[in-house]
Structure formats: structure tokens, C-alpha cells
ROFIRO-183493 format. One line per field, with one value per residue (C-alpha): x, y, z. Coordinates in nm, 3 decimals. Layout:
N
u	[X,...]
v	[Y,...]
w	[Z,...]
// end
This chain:
83
u	[8.067,7.858,7.927,7.644,7.637,7.339,7.203,7.049,6.787,6.643,6.798,6.591,6.727,7.089,7.022,6.906,7.223,7.441,7.286,7.375,7.728,7.747,7.646,7.911,7.652,7.764,8.044,7.967,8.229,8.198,8.384,8.470,8.654,8.444,8.756,8.936,9.023,8.866,8.517,8.511,8.281,8.056,7.775,7.433,7.124,6.812,6.675,6.993,7.009,6.626,6.704,7.013,6.814,6.528,6.788,6.948,6.620,6.616,6.954,7.021,7.106,7.084,6.930,7.156,7.062,7.198,7.496,7.579,7.520,7.741,8.025,8.001,8.058,8.347,8.512,8.496,8.668,8.939,9.008,9.051,9.403,9.586,9.668]
v	[14.684,14.816,14.752,14.739,14.696,14.493,14.380,14.045,13.982,13.651,13.311,13.255,13.580,13.469,13.143,13.333,13.548,13.253,13.080,13.395,13.384,13.010,13.111,13.376,13.667,13.830,13.810,13.812,13.970,13.885,14.199,14.513,14.850,15.096,15.324,15.061,15.142,14.803,14.971,15.245,15.529,15.722,15.569,15.556,15.717,15.496,15.677,15.645,15.258,15.223,15.382,15.167,14.847,14.975,15.071,14.729,14.578,14.846,14.767,14.556,14.198,13.860,13.527,13.237,13.065,13.389,13.393,13.026,13.071,13.380,13.209,12.898,13.117,13.304,12.980,12.827,13.148,13.132,12.757,12.804,12.732,13.043,13.081]
w	[6.444,6.718,7.094,7.337,7.709,7.815,8.144,8.114,8.382,8.250,8.188,7.874,7.725,7.820,7.629,7.330,7.328,7.380,7.077,6.871,6.993,6.897,6.548,6.539,6.506,6.836,7.080,7.460,7.678,8.048,8.166,7.968,7.998,7.814,7.795,7.589,7.226,7.135,7.170,6.911,6.897,7.139,7.351,7.175,7.322,7.336,7.039,6.836,6.927,6.824,6.492,6.435,6.500,6.260,5.991,5.973,5.815,5.537,5.396,5.076,5.132,4.956,5.024,5.137,4.797,4.613,4.816,4.764,4.378,4.373,4.566,4.346,4.031,4.193,4.324,3.973,3.837,4.104,4.050,3.672,3.565,3.460,3.097]
// end
């Protein structure tokens, strides 16, 4: 988890972020205390933030189809009666 403080200066940008929140990709906090233990880690510099964003696209992942197939297989195994 990464915590970002962002100033939004455009209603269209706010709508995009609210859409991401509805999909449970992000959580928007109206007010925050950066000294709270809820926000771990140290603040990122602009360069660190840029590198963080770029690195997210390089990680391994799986498609939705692959995830559904894997879950179906796991679910089937979990629902098998114990012998």
C-alpha cells in the first residue's frame, strides 16, 4: 500500500478518482493526519513517485480469464468432500 497526498484542481479528475474508489482500487480520505501510524513509510520525492508508477507496469500479473480459471480450479478442490 502506498499513501499519496494529491491536490485535485479539476472536477473531471475528481470524477475519475471517485470512479476508481467505487471499484475499490483506491480509497479517498477527505482529511488526514500525515503523522498517523495509518500512513506507513516516508514521503516520496517526485522522482521516487515517478519510478514507483513506472515499476507497477513491469510486474508479473495475470489476465482476468487466467484468474477466473485458477479460482475455479481452487474452488473445486476446496469443495471436494474430505476422505
